[in-house]
C-alpha positions in Angstrom: 0.0 0.0 0.0 1.4 3.4 -1.1 1.6 6.2 1.5 0.9 9.7 0.3 3.4 12.5 0.9 1.0 14.1 3.4 0.6 10.9 5.4 4.4 10.3 5.4 5.1 13.9 6.6 2.4 13.6 9.3 3.9 10.3 10.5 7.4 11.8 10.6 6.0 14.8 12.5 4.3 12.5 15.0 7.5 10.5 15.5 9.3 13.7 16.3 6.6 15.0 18.7 6.0 11.7 20.5 8.9 11.9 22.9 8.1 15.6 23.6 4.5 14.8 24.3 5.6 12.0 26.6 7.9 14.4 28.5 5.1 16.9 28.9 2.8 14.2 30.1 5.4 13.1 32.7 5.8 16.6 33.9 2.0 17.0 34.3 1.8 13.8 36.2 4.6 15.0 38.5 3.1 18.4 39.0 -0.5 17.4 39.5 0.1 14.3 41.6 
């Protein structure tokens, strides 16, 4: 199955954001515990 350029870019963007989102989530857990 062929992935369109938009889907590929979106996936790459999500892969970059995933660790950042995880870190923000961890900080929120620590602050609002």
